[in-house]
N, C-alpha and C positions, 0 to 999 in steps of 0.2 A: 750863706755864712762864709766869711773870710778867714783864712787860716790865722791871720793876725789877731783875730778875736781870741785865740786861745792863749792861755797863760801857762807858763812852765813852772813847775814845782819840782825841785830836786832836794830831796831830803835824805838824811842818813837815818837808817833804821836802828833802833836801840834794842838790845837784848835784855832778858830778865832772868835774874835768879831770885833769892829771897829779897834782895834789894835791886834797884835799877842799876845794872852794869851791862856793858856790852859783853857778849860771850868772850871776846878776845882779851878785854883789858882787865888789868888789876885795877884796884881802886887807887886813885892818884889824888894828890892835894892840888887845889887850884893854886897855881904859881903866879907870883908877880914879876913876870919877865918883862923887860923893857921893850916897848913897841920898836925901838930902833934896832932890836936884834933880828927883826924880820928883814929878809933881802930877797931879791929876784936872783935866782941861781940858773935858770935855763928858759929858753924860749923854743918850743917844739913845733915843727910843722905837722899839721894834721890835714884831714880832708876839707871839702869845701862846705862852708857854712856850718862851723861847729856851734851847736845850739844847747847841748845838754851833756852832762857827764855824771859818772858815779864811780866811787872808790871802793875797791875791796881791800881793807887794811890787813887782812890775813895773808893774802897772796901778794900785796903791794902792787896791784894792778889798777890801772885807771882806764875807764872805758868812755870814749868820747863819741857822741852821736853827731855825725856830719849831715845836716839836714839837706843840703843840696847835692850830696854826692852818693846817697844811698850806701853809706859805708859807716863802719864804726872803727875808729882808731884805738888800738890797745897800746897803752904806754906801760912799760916796765919800770915801776918806780925806783928800782935800785939803779938802773943803768940809764934810763931815759930813752932806751931803744924803743921804737914803734913797729907795729904791724897793722895790717888792714884786713878787715872782715867785711864782706859784702852782706847786706841786710836788705830789707825792704825799701820801698820808695818813701823818701822824706822821713827819715827817723827823727822823732821829735822828743822823745823821753827815754829814759833808761834807769833801770834799777838793779840792784844786785842782791841776791840771797847768799848771805855769808855762810850758812850752814851747808848748802849744796854746791856752792861755787857755779851758780847759774846766773846768767845775765839776761835781762828781759828789755827788749827794745820795742817801743811802740812806734809803728810806721804810719805815719798820718795818711799818706796817699794810697797805699796798698791795703788798707784795712786789715792789718795783721800784726803779729807780734813775732819777732825773731828771738829765738832762745839759743843763747851762746854757751856752750860748755867751756868754763873758764880754764880747764885742764888742757883741752885739745883745740879750742877755738872752732870746734864743729858746731854747726848751726841746724836748728830745726825751725819750722814755722807753725804758728797757731792762728787760726782765723779769729778775728775780732770783730767789733761793730764798725760803724761809719766814723771816720776821722778819729782814731784812737790817739789821744793827745797827752795822757798822763798814765803813769803806772807806779804801783806801790807793791811791796812784798810783806807777807807775814811769814817770817822764817820758822816761827813756832808750828804753824799748821801747814806750811809749804803750799800756800795759796798766794796767787798773784792776782791783783786787781787792776784792771785796765779801764780808764774812763773813755767812753766813746762820745766824742762831742757832738757828732752828727746824728746819733741815733738814740740819744737820751737814755743810755744804758751803761752798765758796767759788765765787762766780761771777766768771769772768775776762772782762772786756769788752775787746775790741780798740777802742782809742780812735779809729782811723781808719775803721773800718767800722761800729762799734757791734754787731758780731756778739758773741755770748756763748757761753762754754763752762762746764762745771761741773766742779770738782774736789772729791772726797770727802775730808773731814778728820775730826777727832775730834767728840766730842759737845759740842754748844752752843758753837760758836766765838764768842768775845766781842770779840776784838780782832785787828787785822792790821796788820803793818808791812813795809816793803820795804827791802832793801838793794840799791840800784841799781848798786852796784859790782860785786857778785857775781851779781845778778839772782836773788837768793833772797828768798822771801816767807815770813814767819813768822806763824803763826795760833795764838792762845791758845785752847785748847779747855777751857772751864770744867768740863765734866762728866766728861771723861776724864783730867783732870790731865796734860795733854800739850800739846806745841807741834808743830804740823805744819809741816814745812819743805817749801816747794814750789819745785822748780826751774823758774824762769820760762821756760827755753827748751823744756822738755819737758813741763811740768805734772805730772812725777813728784813723789811725796812720800816723805819720811822722817819718822819720829816721834821726838821727844825727850821723855823723862818729866821732869816738873818737880814742883812742889809741888801742894798741894791747892788746887783752884779758882783757876787762873790767870785774872786778870781784865783784865790789860793788859800791854803790852810795848812796848819801844822798841828801836831799832837804833842802834848807833854805827858807822857805815860807815867811819870812820877807823881803828878797831881791829878791825872785823869781830866785834864782840861784841853779843849780844842780852840784854837785861835784862827779866825776866819777874816781875811781882808776883803772889805767891800769897796768897790771902786767903780763909780759910774764914769767911765773914761771919757765919754763925749761931753758930758756937762760938768765934770770935775766936782761932783757932789757926792754925798754919803761917804765922807772920808773917815770911815770907822772900821774898827775891828770888833766882830762879835765873839764873845767868849762863851763857849758852851760847856756846861757841867756835864761830864761824861756819865755821871751816876742818874741824874734827873733829866737830862736833855734841856734844861732851862738855860736861857740865853741872857747875857748881859752885853751892853754896848759900851765900848770905849772909843772916844774921839781921838784920831791920830792926825798925822799931816795930810797934805793934798796928794791924792792918787796913790794910795798904798798898793805895792805890787808884789812884794815879797816878805816872808816872815821866817824867822829862825828862833829857836828856843834853846837856852842854856839850862839843861836839866839840873846841873850842880847849883846854879844860883837861883833858879826859878825866875830868870828874867827872859823877856820876849822882845825881840828886835824887829822893827817894821820898817822897810824902806819906802819912803814917799817920794815919787819921782817929780811931782809938780812943785813941791816945796823944798826939794833938795836937802832933806834932813832924815834922821832916824828917829822914830819914836821908840822909847824904851819903856816897856810895861812891866811893872812889878807883879808877878803872878800872884803874890799873896794878898795884894791890896787893890790891884788894877789901877793904882796911881801911875802917872807917866811923867817922863821927863824926855828931853830931846837932845840930839847931838847934830851939828851942822855937817852935811855930807858934801860931795862934789857934785858935778853936773849929772843929773838923771841917775840916781842911785837905783839900780835895776835888780840887783841880786844880793843876797846876804847869806853868810854861813858862819857857824860858831864852832870854835874849838873849846869844848867844856873842860878839857884837862888843863889848858893854859889860861882860860878866861879871856880869849881874844875873839873879837868879832871882825869879819872881813866883809867889806861892802864894795861891790863892783859898781863904779860910777861909769855908766855907759857912754855918755858924751864927753866925760873928762879923760877917757882912755887910762884909768888908773883904778887901784884898789886901795881903800882906806883901811888901815888896821887900827882898831880901837881897843884899848885896855878897858876891860869890863869893870875893873875896880875903880879906876881913876877917871875914866872916860877921856883920857887923853889919846891923841891919835897921831898917826903919821901917814903919809901917802907914798905909794910905790907905783911908778909908771909900768903899764902893761901894754898890751896890743890894742888894736882899733876896735872899738865897740865891745867891751867885755859884757857877756850876757849871762853867764852862769859861773859858779864856782863850787868847789868841794874840798873838804878837808880830810887828810889822812892823820888822825890823832896819834898814831903809833910813831910815825916818822916826823910829825909836826911839820907837814908840807901841805900847802894849799895849791890847787890847780885851777886856773882861770881860763875859760874858753873865750877867745877874741874872735868874734863872728866875721868882721870884715877883712881880716888878713890871715884867716885860717891858721891860727896858731893857738898854742896852749902856753901860758906863762906858769912857771913853777916858782912859787915863793916858799922859802925855807926859813925856819926859825929853830931856836935851840930845842934839843930833846927835852921832854918833860922828865923830871926825875921821880923816881919812886919814893913814897914816903918811908921815913924811918918807922920801924915797928917797935 
């Protein structure tokens, strides 16, 4: 099994009150800000081979996993100052628990997870399975879920005690996502063409058949739907997204572009954005109807992130060395040049900044937009 077989999923976790709102955020209006207001404001040097990142909007810190350097770079979002933390070998995925200010780093080659205390940068280590390649957090239960691509399992970490248990799933799990409203965890199993559904209360599992080679997935907790990208990378077939109903586990298939590799959801508009690397476009799925439309992208659109507050979508075009900014209302776009081979990006909705990791020149590009205004009451 090659490391390149694994697919990275970096998602932001949404908090819940009586309606879907992040713990930190006030309800904001979706604004119609000009895409031209976005600009590159900084380029920051990080470690070798930055491959994944996660944002803590409460502390305004950004955590970058440097896959070739066994380190995590911590960026202070207020000053752009950086510090370095040593972690395990080949850090491949990272997630933040906003409630505890703990950061979890899956280390692919050392078969463990580094736990970073966001207040002190002190680290602990928790053993995982073989080739841990994806991580997701449920801040409500303080459980962390680590997909082990080489051992067909998920390691469940108790965030309070750092005790760990193991749940068997399908072949070569590649991505994991949490619905913290229902306490269900979804695992994309690349070699068994399935998604394992874990009950977070009991660790019991169900299995949903999906398309060929599911490589990433995302949850919309507002609608209780799960979106799974199916991509037979060698034959460029089964260019679909499976939509799973979280209540019934029934599945529907939506045709998208060639080689879908990344998905993001706008919970405010119920739109789902899928990057298709072989057809160089973005499929937009209407979550209410499953109808689709498309937007042309740059060369090899490899990652996507959404700012639900501003209704902006950010697409990293890996071979174009740029990021496309899409207005979710008008579908108009503009392109911003970044570093070489951008592979992942993440949004801080509080500061309206986007952080882009550029794998080949070991940098992070900072894109800044106007602050989102609070609605009048």
